[in-house]
All heavy atoms as an XYZ file, in Angstrom:
867
protein
N     -13.026    -32.669      5.938
C     -11.802    -33.462      6.109
C     -10.858    -33.123      4.968
O     -11.219    -33.049      3.865
C     -12.234    -34.901      6.127
C     -11.067    -35.842      6.399
S     -11.643    -37.393      7.028
C     -11.197    -38.568      5.823
N      -9.534    -33.080      5.229
C      -8.492    -32.825      4.246
C      -7.753    -34.054      3.996
O      -6.620    -34.150      4.360
C      -7.604    -31.622      4.737
C      -8.297    -30.315      4.820
O      -9.201    -30.099      4.161
N      -7.758    -29.467      5.742
N      -8.354    -34.929      3.271
C      -7.552    -36.196      2.965
C      -6.660    -35.964      1.784
O      -7.053    -35.308      0.796
C      -8.588    -37.294      2.630
N      -5.398    -36.445      1.943
C      -4.479    -36.243      0.825
C      -4.854    -37.344     -0.272
O      -5.045    -38.444      0.062
C      -3.012    -36.543      1.366
C      -2.446    -35.432      2.228
C      -2.266    -35.709      3.585
C      -2.280    -34.212      1.717
C      -1.838    -34.700      4.359
C      -1.777    -33.264      2.578
C      -1.551    -33.460      3.955
N      -4.876    -36.876     -1.468
C      -5.256    -37.760     -2.570
C      -4.016    -38.073     -3.487
O      -4.007    -38.939     -4.229
C      -6.365    -37.199     -3.391
O      -6.037    -35.939     -3.833
C      -7.646    -37.123     -2.505
N      -3.006    -37.185     -3.392
C      -1.850    -37.218     -4.249
C      -0.600    -37.572     -3.403
O       0.224    -36.696     -3.291
C      -1.726    -36.014     -5.107
C      -0.686    -36.092     -6.168
O      -0.269    -37.151     -6.464
N      -0.260    -34.989     -6.718
N      -0.547    -38.737     -2.790
C       0.530    -39.101     -1.992
C       1.164    -40.383     -2.428
O       0.538    -41.152     -3.116
C       0.210    -39.199     -0.529
C      -0.315    -37.992      0.085
C      -0.813    -40.372     -0.210
N       2.382    -40.644     -2.041
C       3.027    -41.915     -2.300
C       3.537    -42.400     -0.912
O       4.204    -41.725     -0.132
C       4.302    -41.678     -3.261
C       5.078    -42.981     -3.450
C       6.268    -42.674     -4.315
O       6.605    -41.588     -4.656
N       7.054    -43.805     -4.644
N       3.228    -43.648     -0.622
C       3.689    -44.266      0.635
C       4.820    -45.145      0.258
O       4.698    -45.987     -0.657
C       2.546    -45.025      1.298
C       1.389    -44.056      1.616
C       3.030    -45.850      2.494
C       0.147    -44.758      2.196
N       5.937    -45.100      1.009
C       7.089    -45.938      0.784
C       7.228    -46.867      2.019
O       7.310    -46.416      3.099
C       8.381    -45.056      0.702
C       8.229    -44.085     -0.537
C       9.580    -45.939      0.515
C       9.359    -43.073     -0.612
N       7.207    -48.111      1.747
C       7.302    -49.167      2.744
C       8.706    -49.543      3.085
O       9.637    -49.453      2.148
C       6.496    -50.373      2.393
C       5.056    -50.088      2.285
O       4.475    -49.294      3.043
N       4.436    -50.830      1.352
N       9.014    -49.908      4.271
C      10.385    -50.337      4.663
C      10.456    -51.794      4.344
O       9.640    -52.472      3.715
N      11.618    -52.417      4.740
C      11.900    -53.869      4.444
C      10.893    -54.918      4.993
O      10.600    -55.858      4.397
C      13.273    -54.076      5.080
C      13.856    -52.759      5.325
C      12.683    -51.816      5.378
N      10.237    -54.425      6.083
C       9.257    -55.299      6.662
C       7.821    -55.160      6.082
O       6.910    -55.761      6.579
C       9.179    -55.137      8.215
C       8.772    -53.686      8.624
O       8.493    -52.841      7.782
N       8.636    -53.489      9.935
N       7.710    -54.242      5.065
C       6.447    -54.029      4.519
C       5.629    -53.043      5.148
O       4.463    -52.574      4.708
N       6.051    -52.416      6.278
C       5.304    -51.358      6.996
C       5.623    -49.993      6.345
O       6.692    -49.756      5.984
C       5.666    -51.424      8.473
C       5.256    -52.590      9.193
C       3.764    -52.754      9.342
O       3.119    -51.744      9.636
O       3.285    -53.869      9.204
N       4.617    -49.104      6.376
C       4.949    -47.711      5.850
C       5.955    -47.062      6.710
O       6.016    -47.170      7.909
C       3.494    -47.043      6.030
C       2.566    -48.076      6.077
C       3.208    -49.348      6.716
N       6.886    -46.428      6.023
C       8.006    -45.694      6.650
C       7.939    -44.187      6.249
O       8.169    -43.342      7.156
C       9.362    -46.323      6.237
C      10.519    -45.500      6.930
C       9.425    -47.795      6.589
N       7.698    -43.915      5.027
C       7.713    -42.558      4.543
C       6.429    -42.243      3.794
O       5.791    -43.209      3.208
C       8.857    -42.229      3.622
C      10.164    -42.478      4.256
C      10.870    -43.607      3.927
C      10.775    -41.525      5.015
C      12.141    -43.888      4.536
C      11.963    -41.722      5.636
C      12.685    -42.876      5.331
O      13.861    -43.094      5.979
N       6.024    -40.975      3.774
C       4.929    -40.547      2.849
C       5.457    -39.340      2.044
O       6.035    -38.383      2.616
C       3.734    -40.100      3.672
C       2.645    -39.516      2.768
C       3.179    -41.216      4.468
N       5.364    -39.417      0.740
C       5.800    -38.344     -0.130
C       4.559    -37.582     -0.487
O       3.526    -38.185     -1.014
C       6.469    -38.888     -1.446
C       6.946    -37.737     -2.321
C       7.696    -39.802     -0.983
N       4.591    -36.247     -0.318
C       3.397    -35.414     -0.675
C       3.901    -34.402     -1.733
O       5.129    -34.110     -1.779
C       2.842    -34.770      0.488
C       3.854    -33.815      1.277
C       2.265    -35.798      1.470
C       3.235    -32.950      2.348
N       3.051    -33.823     -2.431
C       3.398    -32.775     -3.400
C       4.031    -31.539     -2.668
O       3.649    -31.255     -1.583
C       2.045    -32.323     -4.048
C       1.261    -33.516     -3.883
C       1.633    -34.095     -2.627
N       5.028    -30.942     -3.322
C       5.745    -29.849     -2.677
C       4.789    -28.687     -2.266
O       4.910    -28.167     -1.176
C       6.875    -29.417     -3.580
C       7.745    -28.253     -2.954
C       8.636    -28.589     -1.913
C       7.602    -26.905     -3.341
C       9.427    -27.647     -1.225
C       8.424    -25.963     -2.685
C       9.290    -26.331     -1.659
O      10.041    -25.313     -1.108
N       3.959    -28.461     -3.137
C       2.885    -27.351     -2.830
C       2.085    -27.620     -1.662
O       1.825    -26.689     -0.867
C       1.969    -27.058     -4.067
O       1.168    -28.260     -4.329
N       1.797    -28.854     -1.429
C       1.038    -29.293     -0.168
C       1.954    -29.058      1.073
O       1.489    -28.547      2.111
C       0.556    -30.658     -0.221
O      -0.305    -30.917     -1.474
C      -0.226    -31.138      0.957
N       3.166    -29.440      0.933
C       4.095    -29.240      2.053
C       4.245    -27.811      2.357
O       4.252    -27.377      3.503
C       5.440    -29.849      1.599
C       6.571    -29.456      2.595
C       6.721    -30.064      3.771
C       7.554    -28.522      2.168
C       7.755    -29.757      4.603
C       8.552    -28.207      2.996
C       8.691    -28.767      4.251
O       9.676    -28.418      5.073
N       4.366    -26.950      1.330
C       4.554    -25.429      1.613
C       3.315    -24.912      2.268
O       3.445    -24.010      3.127
C       4.892    -24.754      0.363
C       6.288    -25.113     -0.253
S       7.685    -24.893      0.939
C       7.566    -23.117      1.222
N       2.143    -25.417      1.912
C       0.908    -24.973      2.547
C       0.996    -25.236      4.019
O       0.526    -24.440      4.890
C      -0.273    -25.472      1.932
C      -0.567    -24.971      0.527
C      -1.710    -25.713     -0.150
O      -2.260    -26.703      0.262
N      -2.069    -25.266     -1.342
N       1.410    -26.528      4.352
C       1.456    -26.854      5.815
C       2.495    -26.000      6.571
O       2.342    -25.691      7.700
C       1.715    -28.330      6.055
O       2.954    -28.689      5.447
C       0.640    -29.171      5.397
N       3.519    -25.704      5.869
C       4.649    -24.874      6.531
C       4.168    -23.481      6.787
O       4.475    -22.947      7.840
C       5.887    -24.845      5.643
C       6.656    -26.214      5.488
C       6.953    -26.718      6.901
O       7.658    -26.190      7.669
N       6.357    -27.934      7.138
N       3.435    -22.866      5.820
C       2.943    -21.483      6.009
C       1.934    -21.398      7.144
O       1.839    -20.446      7.804
C       2.450    -20.873      4.695
O       1.260    -21.600      4.351
N       1.203    -22.449      7.313
C       0.161    -22.435      8.419
C       0.863    -22.495      9.724
O       0.317    -21.966     10.775
C      -0.689    -23.727      8.278
C      -1.959    -23.433      7.519
C      -2.814    -24.584      7.589
N      -2.448    -25.439      6.426
C      -2.722    -26.759      6.318
N      -3.564    -27.334      7.155
N      -2.396    -27.385      5.326
N       2.066    -23.045      9.854
C       2.634    -23.150     11.219
C       3.765    -22.168     11.379
O       4.436    -22.079     12.480
C       3.290    -24.544     11.387
C       2.228    -25.649     11.358
N       1.297    -25.820     12.402
C       1.902    -26.539     10.400
C       0.569    -26.830     12.044
N       0.908    -27.255     10.877
N       3.989    -21.216     10.440
C       5.161    -20.369     10.443
C       5.118    -19.515     11.656
O       6.138    -19.233     12.309
C       5.150    -19.516      9.245
C       6.270    -18.532      9.115
C       6.186    -17.707      7.872
C       7.320    -16.640      7.830
N       7.181    -15.731      6.687
N       3.961    -18.931     12.032
C       3.862    -18.021     13.204
C       3.586    -18.714     14.492
O       3.353    -18.060     15.452
C       2.752    -17.015     12.856
C       3.071    -16.047     11.791
O       4.259    -15.955     11.436
O       2.248    -15.436     11.245
N       3.644    -20.056     14.481
C       3.322    -20.727     15.805
C       4.369    -21.601     16.282
O       4.457    -21.989     17.448
C       2.066    -21.524     15.669
O       2.148    -22.473     14.647
C       0.842    -20.673     15.477
N       5.307    -22.023     15.372
C       6.378    -22.938     15.743
C       7.613    -22.192     16.164
O       8.148    -21.296     15.436
C       6.680    -23.868     14.558
C       5.609    -24.843     14.193
O       4.720    -24.947     15.040
O       5.632    -25.407     13.161
N       8.132    -22.597     17.326
C       9.481    -22.020     17.772
C      10.500    -23.074     17.492
O      10.322    -24.162     17.992
C       9.390    -21.645     19.315
C      10.604    -21.071     19.906
C       8.228    -20.653     19.568
N      11.595    -22.612     16.846
C      12.603    -23.616     16.604
C      13.236    -24.183     17.807
O      13.365    -23.565     18.856
C      13.699    -22.731     15.856
C      13.005    -21.596     15.342
C      11.892    -21.301     16.326
N      13.601    -25.380     17.691
C      14.235    -26.169     18.894
C      15.448    -25.387     19.492
O      15.651    -25.363     20.680
C      14.609    -27.601     18.424
C      15.351    -28.356     19.474
N      14.657    -28.826     20.597
C      16.699    -28.612     19.680
C      15.580    -29.476     21.394
N      16.816    -29.322     20.818
N      16.299    -24.826     18.600
C      17.467    -24.014     19.019
C      17.057    -22.875     19.922
O      17.775    -22.667     20.916
C      18.189    -23.598     17.877
C      18.776    -24.635     16.954
C      17.795    -24.886     15.741
O      16.642    -24.904     15.845
N      18.394    -25.209     14.579
N      15.967    -22.209     19.628
C      15.502    -21.082     20.526
C      15.105    -21.605     21.905
O      15.548    -21.034     22.931
C      14.381    -20.300     19.804
C      13.893    -19.278     20.798
C      14.865    -19.631     18.527
N      14.316    -22.637     21.863
C      13.878    -23.216     23.234
C      15.114    -23.726     23.925
O      15.263    -23.532     25.167
C      12.910    -24.381     22.950
C      12.604    -25.060     24.290
C      11.680    -23.872     22.308
N      16.023    -24.351     23.297
C      17.340    -24.770     23.926
C      18.148    -23.682     24.513
O      18.616    -23.794     25.604
N      18.256    -22.527     23.820
C      18.917    -21.391     24.346
C      18.334    -20.860     25.614
O      19.018    -20.415     26.490
C      19.098    -20.282     23.315
C      19.967    -20.597     22.129
S      20.064    -19.144     21.009
C      20.078    -19.980     19.447
N      17.004    -20.894     25.608
C      16.290    -20.336     26.831
C      16.515    -21.388     27.993
O      16.811    -20.931     29.096
C      14.794    -20.230     26.515
C      14.612    -19.153     25.534
C      13.971    -19.925     27.759
C      13.192    -19.052     24.900
N      16.392    -22.669     27.707
C      16.512    -23.557     28.831
C      17.939    -23.774     29.320
O      18.249    -23.803     30.475
C      15.958    -24.999     28.326
N      18.895    -23.849     28.382
C      20.283    -24.199     28.746
C      21.023    -22.938     29.262
O      21.860    -23.044     30.152
C      20.984    -24.762     27.560
C      20.516    -26.049     27.134
C      21.077    -26.571     25.815
O      22.099    -25.968     25.299
O      20.519    -27.466     25.136
N      20.723    -21.711     28.741
C      21.496    -20.556     29.101
C      20.713    -19.632     30.027
O      21.241    -18.601     30.427
C      21.840    -19.767     27.868
C      22.745    -20.633     26.888
O      23.599    -21.351     27.302
N      22.433    -20.531     25.670
N      19.489    -19.998     30.304
C      18.593    -19.122     31.151
C      18.419    -17.701     30.477
O      18.394    -16.799     31.094
C      19.111    -18.999     32.575
N      18.376    -17.760     29.104
C      18.217    -16.414     28.334
C      16.755    -16.171     28.356
O      15.897    -17.047     28.393
C      18.776    -16.545     27.007
C      20.241    -16.562     26.953
C      21.135    -16.388     27.893
C      21.025    -16.851     25.729
N      22.385    -16.580     27.417
C      22.365    -16.717     26.047
C      20.718    -17.107     24.385
C      23.472    -17.028     25.193
C      21.698    -17.299     23.512
C      23.031    -17.229     23.931
N      16.356    -14.861     28.141
C      15.054    -14.484     27.913
C      14.733    -14.835     26.503
O      15.536    -15.079     25.562
C      14.879    -13.006     28.141
O      15.802    -12.243     27.146
C      15.202    -12.512     29.526
N      13.422    -15.000     26.125
C      13.063    -15.317     24.762
C      13.535    -14.275     23.767
O      13.968    -14.656     22.683
C      11.517    -15.330     24.846
C      11.191    -15.752     26.240
C      12.293    -15.074     27.143
N      13.483    -13.040     24.105
C      14.027    -11.908     23.260
C      15.460    -12.267     22.915
O      15.912    -12.048     21.713
C      13.739    -10.596     23.920
N      16.279    -12.529     23.897
C      17.771    -12.719     23.551
C      17.935    -14.014     22.741
O      18.720    -14.005     21.842
C      18.502    -12.884     24.894
C      19.990    -13.042     24.550
C      20.939    -13.059     25.690
N      22.353    -13.304     25.259
C      23.317    -13.370     25.996
N      23.186    -13.373     27.317
N      24.570    -13.683     25.461
N      17.260    -15.097     23.174
C      17.365    -16.277     22.406
C      17.051    -16.134     20.912
O      17.725    -16.596     20.053
C      16.502    -17.429     23.073
N      15.928    -15.448     20.628
C      15.531    -15.197     19.308
C      16.564    -14.289     18.553
O      16.854    -14.514     17.388
C      14.179    -14.494     19.167
C      13.074    -15.495     19.147
C      12.208    -15.828     20.185
C      12.682    -16.230     17.986
N      11.264    -16.745     19.716
C      11.544    -17.108     18.430
C      13.116    -16.398     16.674
C      10.894    -17.939     17.530
C      12.549    -17.250     15.807
C      11.388    -18.050     16.284
N      17.064    -13.274     19.274
C      18.023    -12.357     18.626
C      19.321    -13.149     18.244
O      19.860    -13.048     17.160
C      18.426    -11.252     19.622
C      19.407    -10.267     18.971
C      19.677     -9.123     20.002
N      20.242     -9.562     21.347
C      21.488    -10.083     21.451
N      22.340    -10.062     20.435
N      21.819    -10.318     22.695
N      19.828    -13.961     19.183
C      21.007    -14.804     18.937
C      20.681    -15.804     17.778
O      21.585    -15.930     16.886
C      21.436    -15.543     20.227
C      21.804    -14.609     21.345
C      23.266    -14.148     21.239
O      23.992    -14.698     20.319
O      23.627    -13.311     21.988
N      19.568    -16.395     17.824
C      19.246    -17.389     16.793
C      19.109    -16.725     15.319
O      19.527    -17.374     14.342
C      17.808    -17.968     17.072
C      17.260    -18.916     15.987
C      17.781    -20.174     15.868
C      16.249    -18.487     15.162
C      17.307    -21.034     14.888
C      15.818    -19.408     14.162
C      16.279    -20.622     14.069
O      15.772    -21.444     13.086
N      18.605    -15.454     15.286
C      18.569    -14.756     14.058
C      19.897    -14.129     13.644
O      19.886    -13.537     12.556
C      17.357    -13.708     14.168
C      15.982    -14.321     14.284
C      14.999    -13.250     14.636
C      15.579    -15.116     13.124
N      20.873    -14.125     14.491
C      22.132    -13.635     14.216
C      22.182    -12.091     14.240
O      22.904    -11.456     13.470
N      21.343    -11.477     15.068
C      21.278     -9.994     15.179
C      22.066     -9.568     16.412
O      22.166    -10.227     17.388
C      19.818     -9.534     15.255
C      18.898     -9.950     14.156
C      17.426     -9.691     14.497
C      19.317     -9.186     12.919
N      22.501     -8.350     16.423
C      23.152     -7.682     17.605
C      22.090     -6.887     18.256
O      20.976     -6.544     17.720
C      24.295     -6.837     17.120
O      23.775     -5.719     16.360
C      25.365     -7.576     16.363
N      22.411     -6.545     19.487
C      21.488     -5.665     20.212
C      21.380     -4.330     19.462
O      20.279     -3.744     19.456
C      21.995     -5.428     21.635
C      21.716     -6.650     22.616
C      22.101     -6.335     23.995
O      22.873     -5.391     24.287
N      21.694     -7.135     24.950
N      22.455     -3.830     18.962
C      22.390     -2.532     18.294
C      21.496     -2.623     17.026
O      20.765     -1.733     16.764
C      23.857     -2.131     17.800
C      23.967     -0.769     17.176
C      23.447      0.354     18.074
C      25.398     -0.471     16.757
N      21.584     -3.750     16.294
C      20.674     -3.859     15.131
C      19.191     -3.795     15.531
O      18.366     -3.141     14.941
C      21.015     -5.135     14.398
C      22.294     -5.139     13.636
C      22.634     -6.478     13.084
O      22.523     -7.524     13.780
O      23.028     -6.500     11.902
N      18.859     -4.480     16.513
C      17.439     -4.632     17.005
C      17.077     -3.252     17.626
O      15.943     -2.785     17.263
C      17.170     -5.695     18.080
C      15.745     -5.690     18.531
C      17.527     -7.111     17.442
N      17.927     -2.599     18.310
C      17.584     -1.330     18.926
C      17.378     -0.352     17.806
O      16.419      0.529     17.844
C      18.717     -0.910     19.831
N      18.146     -0.349     16.772
C      17.994      0.572     15.635
C      16.693      0.391     14.982
O      15.936      1.360     14.550
C      19.164      0.379     14.657
O      20.410      0.812     15.213
N      16.324     -0.916     14.739
C      15.021     -1.157     14.084
C      13.810     -0.636     14.972
O      12.773     -0.254     14.378
C      14.871     -2.649     13.891
C      15.848     -3.260     12.835
C      15.684     -4.682     12.740
N      16.782     -5.227     11.729
C      16.766     -6.544     11.447
N      15.916     -7.365     11.893
N      17.800     -6.958     10.650
N      14.043     -0.683     16.187
C      12.951     -0.205     17.110
C      12.991      1.321     17.300
O      11.983      1.949     17.568
C      13.038     -0.885     18.510
C      12.802     -2.395     18.352
C      12.015     -0.321     19.507
C      13.089     -3.150     19.680
N      14.138      1.873     17.173
C      14.313      3.274     17.215
C      14.727      3.757     18.656
O      14.387      4.821     19.125
N      15.465      2.897     19.316
C      15.917      3.236     20.688
C      17.480      2.985     20.763
O      18.023      2.445     19.787
C      15.240      2.369     21.754
C      15.452      0.891     21.580
C      13.678      2.723     21.744
C      14.860      0.021     22.649
N      18.001      3.356     21.890
C      19.526      3.078     21.963
C      19.760      1.668     22.386
O      18.919      0.935     22.846
C      20.107      4.093     23.030
O      19.505      3.592     24.353
N      20.949      1.165     22.087
C      21.417     -0.182     22.413
C      21.276     -0.397     23.885
O      20.729     -1.483     24.390
C      22.766     -0.456     21.910
C      23.301     -1.835     22.198
C      23.991     -2.032     23.629
O      24.598     -1.072     24.071
N      23.753     -3.143     24.229
N      21.696      0.486     24.832
C      21.562      0.198     26.287
C      20.049      0.121     26.722
O      19.732     -0.684     27.544
C      22.198      1.435     26.976
C      23.197      1.947     25.969
C      22.577      1.727     24.623
N      19.232      0.958     26.059
C      17.722      0.867     26.388
C      17.216     -0.463     25.906
O      16.453     -1.170     26.680
C      17.020      1.995     25.752
N      17.723     -0.965     24.742
C      17.233     -2.331     24.373
C      17.756     -3.400     25.257
O      17.027     -4.387     25.564
C      17.637     -2.543     22.877
C      17.258     -4.014     22.453
C      15.943     -4.344     22.299
C      18.169     -4.955     22.501
C      15.572     -5.735     22.051
C      17.796     -6.376     22.239
C      16.498     -6.669     22.004
O      16.094     -7.933     21.773
N      19.017     -3.267     25.593
C      19.554     -4.265     26.538
C      18.766     -4.456     27.880
O      18.608     -5.503     28.296
C      21.064     -3.888     26.821
N      18.272     -3.315     28.353
C      17.459     -3.353     29.500
C      16.182     -4.157     29.279
O      15.662     -4.916     30.085
C      17.136     -2.049     30.019
C      18.302     -1.359     30.753
C      17.940      0.071     31.304
O      17.085      0.669     30.789
N      18.796      0.528     32.260
N      15.602     -3.833     28.077
C      14.306     -4.490     27.703
C      14.479     -5.955     27.445
O      13.651     -6.814     27.929
C      13.636     -3.856     26.398
C      13.192     -2.383     26.736
C      12.656     -1.874     25.509
O      12.724     -2.336     24.376
N      12.021     -0.618     25.649
N      15.601     -6.302     26.812
C      15.892     -7.705     26.506
C      16.197     -8.515     27.842
O      15.770     -9.675     27.874
C      17.115     -7.814     25.665
C      17.416     -9.203     25.217
C      18.628     -9.319     24.267
O      18.437     -9.174     23.113
O      19.781     -9.463     24.766
N      16.658     -7.918     28.774
C      17.044     -8.593     30.128
C      15.804     -8.708     30.916
O      15.798     -9.573     31.837
C      18.091     -7.783     30.880
N      14.791     -7.945     30.680
C      13.494     -8.041     31.485
C      12.847     -9.438     31.241
O      12.756     -9.879     30.099
N      12.367    -10.027     32.321
C      11.817    -11.441     32.191
C      10.516    -11.388     31.459
O      10.250    -12.218     30.684
C      11.629    -12.110     33.521
C      12.877    -12.388     34.338
C      12.594    -12.995     35.604
C      13.723    -13.312     33.450
N       9.698    -10.333     31.615
C       8.421    -10.285     30.965
C       8.171     -8.800     30.549
O       7.424     -8.096     31.298
C       7.359    -10.803     31.899
C       5.957    -10.845     31.315
C       5.771    -12.016     30.513
N       4.373    -12.133     30.210
C       3.832    -12.650     29.087
N       4.731    -13.062     28.206
N       2.581    -12.667     28.789
N       8.652     -8.325     29.449
C       8.381     -7.008     29.053
C       6.904     -6.792     28.797
O       6.144     -7.727     28.500
C       9.163     -6.840     27.726
C      10.033     -8.096     27.612
C       9.525     -9.069     28.435
N       6.461     -5.482     28.818
C       5.036     -5.195     28.498
C       4.735     -5.675     27.085
O       5.550     -5.892     26.229
C       4.842     -3.645     28.610
C       5.060     -3.145     30.012
C       4.725     -1.674     30.037
N       5.067     -0.945     28.842
C       5.443      0.297     28.790
N       5.557      0.919     29.920
N       5.763      0.893     27.671
N       3.474     -5.796     26.898
C       2.915     -6.366     25.652
C       3.341     -5.563     24.444
O       3.927     -6.010     23.428
C       1.367     -6.467     25.667
C       0.896     -7.056     24.354
C      -0.620     -7.235     24.464
N      -1.327     -5.903     24.633
C      -2.112     -5.306     23.804
N      -2.415     -5.946     22.716
N      -2.585     -4.132     24.011
N       3.230     -4.164     24.609
C       3.583     -3.307     23.471
C       5.123     -3.418     23.213
O       5.602     -3.296     22.024
C       3.253     -1.890     23.747
S       3.951     -1.064     25.160
N       5.931     -3.613     24.244
C       7.378     -3.732     24.065
C       7.694     -5.025     23.296
O       8.424     -5.038     22.394
C       8.091     -3.698     25.400
O       7.753     -2.557     26.065
C       9.603     -3.845     25.218
N       7.015     -6.086     23.769
C       7.193     -7.462     23.059
C       6.752     -7.310     21.616
O       7.353     -7.872     20.704
C       6.337     -8.522     23.704
C       6.978     -8.885     25.086
C       6.328    -10.307     25.630
N       4.898    -10.338     25.491
C       4.003     -9.921     26.388
N       4.391     -9.251     27.434
N       2.709    -10.095     26.211
N       5.686     -6.586     21.345
C       5.193     -6.393     19.899
C       6.233     -5.704     19.135
O       6.600     -6.005     17.931
C       3.909     -5.767     19.908
C       2.740     -6.497     20.327
C       1.479     -5.775     20.489
O       1.483     -4.540     20.359
O       0.445     -6.483     20.789
N       6.841     -4.614     19.626
C       7.922     -3.925     18.904
C       9.157     -4.703     18.688
O       9.781     -4.709     17.571
C       8.299     -2.639     19.731
C       7.089     -1.653     19.663
C       7.347     -0.388     20.599
N       8.489      0.367     19.875
C       9.116      1.319     20.601
N       9.068      1.438     21.895
N      10.133      1.914     19.941
N       9.611     -5.442     19.713
C      10.754     -6.365     19.516
C      10.497     -7.465     18.460
O      11.286     -7.707     17.610
C      11.166     -6.961     20.849
C      11.692     -5.883     21.858
C      12.198     -8.149     20.676
C      11.850     -6.446     23.270
N       9.256     -8.062     18.550
C       8.968     -9.096     17.591
C       8.970     -8.513     16.182
O       9.420     -9.139     15.201
C       7.615     -9.688     17.944
N       8.387     -7.317     15.977
C       8.319     -6.754     14.608
C       9.747     -6.495     14.136
O      10.025     -6.695     13.043
C       7.548     -5.380     14.661
C       7.334     -4.883     13.237
S       6.450     -3.249     13.125
C       5.564     -3.092     14.529
N      10.615     -5.965     14.991
C      11.991     -5.766     14.621
C      12.711     -7.000     14.199
O      13.623     -6.984     13.376
C      12.725     -5.041     15.787
N      12.335     -8.129     14.840
C      12.956     -9.429     14.468
C      12.243    -10.172     13.393
O      12.755    -11.231     12.879
C      13.066    -10.297     15.777
C      13.958     -9.813     16.798
S      13.992    -10.914     18.191
C      14.965    -10.001     19.378
N      11.094     -9.758     13.030
C      10.311    -10.435     11.902
C       9.651    -11.696     12.414
O       9.504    -12.541     11.657
N       9.249    -11.701     13.705
C       8.537    -12.853     14.278
C       7.194    -12.385     14.878
O       6.993    -11.205     15.017
C       9.354    -13.631     15.313
C       9.654    -12.676     16.499
C      10.654    -14.165     14.695
C      10.365    -13.362     17.709
N       6.277    -13.340     15.073
C       5.055    -13.077     15.690
C       5.281    -12.760     17.143
O       6.104    -13.419     17.824
C       4.060    -14.229     15.504
N       4.536    -11.787     17.722
C       4.752    -11.346     19.108
C       4.598    -12.541     20.049
O       5.306    -12.668     21.102
C       3.717    -10.320     19.346
C       3.424     -9.697     18.009
C       3.615    -10.795     17.077
N       3.645    -13.425     19.768
C       3.431    -14.573     20.756
C       4.549    -15.467     20.848
O       4.658    -16.311     21.721
C       2.143    -15.341     20.336
C       2.223    -15.971     19.029
C       0.799    -16.751     18.739
N       0.756    -17.120     17.333
C       0.307    -16.383     16.434
N      -0.277    -15.153     16.641
N       0.267    -16.747     15.108
N       5.542    -15.369     19.876
C       6.798    -16.272     19.958
C       7.742    -15.718     20.985
O       8.632    -16.456     21.274
C       7.401    -16.244     18.555
C       6.489    -16.903     17.503
S       7.157    -16.952     15.893
C       7.431    -18.707     15.725
N       7.485    -14.583     21.554
C       8.207    -14.148     22.730
C       7.588    -14.421     24.045
O       8.061    -14.133     25.110
C       8.460    -12.600     22.600
C       9.286    -12.130     21.438
C       9.295    -10.624     21.396
C      10.704    -12.663     21.565
N       6.420    -15.151     24.021
C       5.664    -15.475     25.221
C       6.029    -16.837     25.773
O       5.194    -17.644     26.185
C       4.146    -15.385     25.003
C       3.691    -14.010     24.689
O       4.447    -13.062     25.157
O       2.695    -13.837     24.064
N       7.293    -17.206     25.790
C       7.718    -18.590     26.158
C       7.933    -18.528     27.659
O       8.386    -17.566     28.265
C       8.917    -19.051     25.494
C       8.811    -19.086     23.923
C      10.203    -19.275     23.377
C       7.821    -20.109     23.584
């Protein structure tokens, strides 16, 4: 069991706990554990609201152009545009796109 021993609980006006303060190093450890599994709300929103593919939503979220991602993969921009438009690219393609964007491949499996 990973019980926190160095925490501060802050109560609200009614005496009920409202906040917990933990050491920054503990917070950073929890963040690094979820880094490759959490998809930002903005990415999910772009997929849902705009009917974008996960690859496009991530590219837009990261502020990259199709040309930048294509260059990182080593293909032309039109070739990347076709891959990005595909609803479910092959696994090896998703891995290459994810590596070019600096994310885990499973983050394109939405």
